[in-house]
C-alpha positions as CSV (number, residue, x, y, z in Angstrom):
1,M,-0.1,0.0,0.0
2,K,1.0,3.6,-0.6
3,P,-0.2,6.6,1.5
4,M,-2.2,8.9,-0.6
5,S,-3.0,11.7,1.8
6,Q,-1.9,13.4,5.0
7,G,-3.4,12.0,8.2
8,N,-6.6,13.6,9.4
9,E,-9.5,12.9,11.6
10,N,-12.7,11.1,10.4
11,I,-11.8,11.0,6.6
12,V,-14.3,8.1,6.6
13,P,-16.3,8.7,9.9
14,E,-18.1,5.4,9.8
15,A,-14.9,3.3,9.3
16,W,-14.1,0.9,12.1
17,K,-17.4,1.8,13.7
18,S,-15.9,5.3,14.4
19,A,-13.5,3.7,17.0
20,F,-10.4,5.2,15.2
21,P,-10.8,8.8,14.1
22,A,-7.2,9.3,13.1
23,Q,-7.0,8.1,9.5
24,I,-5.1,8.2,6.2
25,R,-6.0,7.2,2.7
26,F,-3.9,4.5,1.1
27,E,-3.7,3.2,-2.5
28,Y,-3.4,-0.6,-3.0
29,L,-0.5,-1.5,-5.3
30,P,-0.3,-4.7,-7.4
31,E,2.8,-5.8,-5.3
32,T,1.0,-5.5,-2.0
33,K,1.1,-8.6,0.1
34,T,-1.4,-9.5,2.8
35,I,0.1,-11.3,5.8
36,P,-2.5,-13.0,8.0
37,F,-2.4,-11.6,11.6
38,K,-1.9,-15.1,13.0
39,L,1.6,-15.1,11.4
40,I,2.7,-11.9,12.9
41,E,1.0,-11.9,16.3
42,K,3.9,-13.6,18.0
43,I,6.3,-11.0,16.6
44,I,4.4,-8.1,17.8
45,K,5.4,-7.6,21.4
46,I,3.2,-4.9,22.8
47,Y,-0.5,-4.6,22.7
48,H,-2.6,-1.5,23.5
49,K,-5.1,-2.5,26.2
50,G,-4.3,-6.1,25.5
51,I,-6.2,-6.0,22.3
52,Y,-4.7,-3.9,19.4
53,P,-1.0,-4.0,18.4
54,E,1.0,-0.9,18.9
55,M,1.3,1.0,15.6
56,E,5.0,1.4,16.0
57,L,7.2,-1.6,15.4
58,D,10.9,-1.7,16.0
59,E,13.5,-2.6,13.4
60,E,13.7,-6.2,14.6
61,Q,10.0,-6.7,14.4
62,V,9.8,-5.3,10.8
63,G,12.6,-7.5,9.6
64,K,10.9,-10.7,11.0
65,I,7.6,-9.7,9.4
66,L,9.2,-9.0,6.0
67,R,10.9,-12.4,6.1
68,I,7.6,-14.3,6.7
69,N,6.9,-14.9,2.9
70,D,10.5,-15.5,1.9
């Protein structure tokens, strides 16, 4: 995916049942890969309120996720 806008609040107010007002538009690219969450959940170390992964990953986590489909 490729970001197509600056971040803003409520670009699509009904998205995620309005639970996440901070949003950014993305463009899907042909080379975009989808990795099932079950494959990365053990790599992500910190969860917000025990539910959602933190939005910032460290370099080690990113490297491990990128190697999943190798």
